[in-house]
C-alpha positions as a Markdown table, in Angstrom:
| # | Residue | x | y | z |
|---|---|---|---|---|
| 1 | Met | 52.5 | 31.4 | 56.4 |
| 2 | Lys | 49.7 | 28.9 | 55.7 |
| 3 | Ala | 49.3 | 26.1 | 58.2 |
| 4 | Val | 50.0 | 22.5 | 57.1 |
| 5 | Gly | 46.8 | 20.9 | 55.9 |
| 6 | Ala | 45.0 | 24.2 | 55.4 |
| 7 | Ser | 43.0 | 24.3 | 52.2 |
| 8 | Gly | 41.2 | 26.9 | 50.2 |
| 9 | Leu | 37.9 | 25.3 | 51.2 |
| 10 | Gly | 37.6 | 27.4 | 54.4 |
| 11 | His | 35.0 | 29.7 | 52.8 |
| 12 | Leu | 32.8 | 26.7 | 52.3 |
| 13 | Ala | 32.8 | 25.7 | 56.0 |
| 14 | Asp | 29.1 | 26.4 | 56.3 |
| 15 | Leu | 28.3 | 23.6 | 53.9 |
| 16 | Gly | 29.6 | 21.0 | 56.4 |
| 17 | Pro | 26.8 | 21.3 | 59.0 |
| 18 | Leu | 24.3 | 21.7 | 56.1 |
| 19 | Cys | 25.4 | 18.4 | 54.5 |
| 20 | Met | 25.3 | 16.6 | 57.9 |
| 21 | Arg | 21.9 | 17.9 | 58.7 |
| 22 | Val | 20.4 | 17.0 | 55.4 |
| 23 | Gly | 22.0 | 13.6 | 55.2 |
| 24 | Val | 21.2 | 12.5 | 58.8 |
| 25 | Gly | 17.8 | 14.2 | 58.8 |
| 26 | Ala | 16.7 | 12.6 | 55.6 |
| 27 | Val | 17.5 | 9.1 | 57.0 |
| 28 | Phe | 15.5 | 9.7 | 60.1 |
| 29 | Ala | 12.6 | 11.3 | 58.3 |
| 30 | Val | 12.3 | 8.3 | 56.0 |
| 31 | His | 12.6 | 5.8 | 58.8 |
| 32 | Gly | 10.0 | 7.6 | 60.9 |
| 33 | Trp | 7.6 | 7.7 | 57.9 |
| 34 | Gln | 8.4 | 4.0 | 57.2 |
| 35 | Lys | 7.5 | 3.0 | 60.7 |
| 36 | Tyr | 4.2 | 4.9 | 60.5 |
| 37 | Asp | 3.1 | 4.1 | 57.0 |
| 38 | Gln | 4.6 | 0.7 | 56.0 |
| 39 | Ile | 5.4 | -1.1 | 59.3 |
| 40 | Gly | 2.5 | 0.3 | 61.2 |
| 41 | Val | 2.5 | 1.7 | 64.7 |
| 42 | Asp | 0.9 | -1.4 | 66.2 |
| 43 | Asn | 3.5 | -3.7 | 64.6 |
| 44 | Phe | 6.3 | -1.5 | 65.7 |
| 45 | Ala | 4.9 | -1.4 | 69.2 |
| 46 | Gly | 4.7 | -5.2 | 69.1 |
| 47 | Phe | 8.4 | -5.3 | 68.2 |
| 48 | Leu | 9.3 | -3.0 | 71.1 |
| 49 | Asp | 7.2 | -5.1 | 73.4 |
| 50 | Ser | 9.2 | -8.2 | 72.3 |
| 51 | Leu | 12.3 | -6.3 | 73.5 |
| 52 | Asn | 10.7 | -5.7 | 76.9 |
| 53 | Val | 10.5 | -1.9 | 76.3 |
| 54 | Pro | 8.1 | -0.5 | 78.9 |
| 55 | Ala | 4.9 | 1.2 | 77.5 |
| 56 | Pro | 5.7 | 0.0 | 73.9 |
| 57 | Glu | 2.7 | 1.9 | 72.3 |
| 58 | Thr | 3.8 | 5.2 | 73.8 |
| 59 | Val | 7.4 | 4.6 | 73.0 |
| 60 | Ala | 6.5 | 3.6 | 69.4 |
| 61 | Trp | 4.6 | 6.9 | 68.9 |
| 62 | Leu | 7.4 | 8.9 | 70.5 |
| 63 | Gln | 10.0 | 7.3 | 68.4 |
| 64 | Ile | 8.0 | 7.7 | 65.2 |
| 65 | Ile | 7.4 | 11.4 | 66.0 |
| 66 | Ala | 11.1 | 12.0 | 67.0 |
| 67 | Glu | 12.4 | 10.3 | 63.8 |
| 68 | Gly | 9.8 | 11.8 | 61.4 |
| 69 | Ile | 9.4 | 15.3 | 62.7 |
| 70 | Gly | 12.9 | 15.4 | 64.2 |
| 71 | Gly | 14.4 | 14.4 | 60.8 |
| 72 | Leu | 12.6 | 17.2 | 59.1 |
| 73 | Met | 13.6 | 19.7 | 61.7 |
| 74 | Leu | 17.3 | 18.6 | 61.3 |
| 75 | Ile | 17.0 | 19.2 | 57.5 |
| 76 | Ala | 15.7 | 22.7 | 58.1 |
| 77 | Gly | 18.0 | 23.4 | 61.0 |
| 78 | Val | 15.3 | 24.1 | 63.5 |
| 79 | Met | 16.3 | 23.7 | 67.2 |
| 80 | Thr | 19.1 | 21.4 | 65.9 |
| 81 | Arg | 21.0 | 20.7 | 69.1 |
| 82 | Leu | 17.8 | 19.9 | 71.0 |
| 83 | Val | 16.5 | 17.6 | 68.3 |
| 84 | Thr | 19.7 | 15.6 | 68.3 |
| 85 | Ile | 19.2 | 14.4 | 71.9 |
| 86 | Pro | 16.2 | 12.1 | 71.4 |
| 87 | Leu | 17.6 | 10.8 | 68.2 |
| 88 | Ile | 20.9 | 9.9 | 69.9 |
| 89 | Ala | 18.8 | 8.0 | 72.5 |
| 90 | Ile | 17.0 | 6.1 | 69.8 |
| 91 | Leu | 20.3 | 5.1 | 68.2 |
| 92 | Leu | 21.8 | 4.0 | 71.5 |
| 93 | Gly | 18.7 | 1.9 | 72.0 |
| 94 | Ala | 19.0 | 0.4 | 68.5 |
| 95 | Ile | 22.6 | -0.5 | 69.1 |
| 96 | Phe | 22.3 | -1.9 | 72.6 |
| 97 | Leu | 18.7 | -3.3 | 72.6 |
| 98 | Val | 18.4 | -4.6 | 69.1 |
| 99 | Lys | 21.7 | -5.2 | 67.5 |
| 100 | Asp | 23.5 | -6.6 | 70.6 |
| 101 | Asp | 20.9 | -9.4 | 71.0 |
| 102 | Leu | 21.2 | -10.7 | 67.5 |
| 103 | Pro | 23.6 | -13.6 | 67.1 |
| 104 | Gly | 26.5 | -13.1 | 64.7 |
| 105 | Val | 26.0 | -9.3 | 64.3 |
| 106 | Gly | 29.2 | -7.4 | 64.2 |
| 107 | Phe | 30.1 | -3.8 | 63.5 |
| 108 | Val | 29.7 | -4.2 | 59.7 |
| 109 | Val | 27.0 | -6.0 | 57.7 |
| 110 | Asp | 27.3 | -9.7 | 58.0 |
| 111 | Ala | 26.0 | -11.1 | 54.7 |
| 112 | Ser | 24.6 | -14.2 | 56.4 |
| 113 | Val | 22.5 | -12.1 | 58.8 |
| 114 | Gly | 22.1 | -9.0 | 56.6 |
| 115 | Ile | 22.5 | -6.5 | 59.3 |
| 116 | Gly | 25.2 | -4.7 | 61.3 |
| 117 | Arg | 25.8 | -1.6 | 63.4 |
| 118 | Glu | 27.5 | 0.6 | 60.8 |
| 119 | Leu | 24.4 | 2.6 | 59.9 |
| 120 | Glu | 23.6 | 3.4 | 63.5 |
| 121 | Thr | 27.2 | 4.2 | 64.3 |
| 122 | Gly | 27.4 | 6.6 | 61.3 |
| 123 | Leu | 24.2 | 8.3 | 62.2 |
| 124 | Leu | 25.3 | 8.6 | 65.8 |
| 125 | Ala | 28.6 | 10.2 | 64.7 |
| 126 | Gly | 26.6 | 12.7 | 62.5 |
| 127 | Leu | 24.3 | 13.6 | 65.4 |
| 128 | Leu | 27.1 | 14.0 | 67.8 |
| 129 | Gly | 28.9 | 16.3 | 65.3 |
| 130 | Leu | 25.7 | 18.4 | 65.0 |
| 131 | Leu | 25.3 | 18.5 | 68.8 |
| 132 | Phe | 28.9 | 19.8 | 69.3 |
| 133 | Ile | 29.2 | 22.2 | 66.3 |
| 134 | Gly | 25.7 | 23.3 | 65.9 |
| 135 | Pro | 23.5 | 23.8 | 62.8 |
| 136 | Gly | 25.7 | 26.2 | 60.9 |
| 137 | Arg | 24.7 | 29.5 | 59.4 |
| 138 | Leu | 22.7 | 27.9 | 56.6 |
| 139 | Ser | 19.9 | 26.9 | 58.8 |
| 140 | Val | 16.7 | 28.3 | 60.3 |
| 141 | Asp | 18.5 | 28.6 | 63.6 |
| 142 | Gly | 21.3 | 30.5 | 61.9 |
| 143 | Ala | 19.0 | 32.8 | 60.0 |
| 144 | Leu | 17.2 | 33.7 | 63.2 |
| 145 | Gly | 20.5 | 34.3 | 65.0 |
| 146 | Met | 19.8 | 31.6 | 67.5 |
| 147 | Glu | 23.1 | 29.8 | 66.9 |
| 148 | Thr | 25.5 | 28.8 | 64.2 |
| 149 | Ala | 28.5 | 26.5 | 64.1 |
| 150 | Val | 31.9 | 27.1 | 65.6 |
| 151 | Ala | 34.2 | 29.3 | 63.7 |
| 152 | Pro | 36.5 | 27.5 | 61.3 |
| 153 | Leu | 40.0 | 27.0 | 62.7 |
| 154 | Gly | 41.6 | 29.5 | 60.3 |
| 155 | Ser | 39.4 | 32.3 | 61.6 |
| 156 | Arg | 40.0 | 31.7 | 65.3 |
| 157 | Thr | 42.3 | 34.1 | 67.0 |
| 158 | Ala | 45.0 | 32.5 | 69.0 |
| 159 | Thr | 46.4 | 34.1 | 72.1 |
| 160 | Arg | 50.1 | 34.3 | 71.7 |
| 161 | Glu | 52.9 | 36.0 | 73.5 |
| 162 | Pro | 54.1 | 39.1 | 71.7 |
| 163 | Glu | 57.3 | 38.6 | 69.9 |
| 164 | Arg | 60.3 | 40.1 | 71.5 |
| 165 | Ala | 62.8 | 42.0 | 69.5 |
């Protein structure tokens, strides 16, 4: 008997972590490159200094490297769970240091201000998903046998009591 809600897409379960890695990784890679190439490290460090972040130059470089290189590593699925940790810290910093201090900023984009927390929340959800389920088999980590994702629900074996006659 097929479980309620079960679909014929179970054989595509490995595409889930791949889509998460590529989507979230691309956003981080682009934002890291943007901070380096368009905004500039000194300007970004100045912004961090205005938030009273200690050692703003060092933090700026660390964040640019974490976003740029970490984003590319996510896309490829290299050390995926480890890479999510600094990126999660960056998002929490963005939410609590930057977005909380802006007047009128809510969860979704406020047209009068032009910003909200929805992007950071979505990226945070994607990173937490990757942290918990892993990179999936369609990754460098998976190809090297380092780790994959959890088995789909339909393939897990449940421990049941034997039926009595």
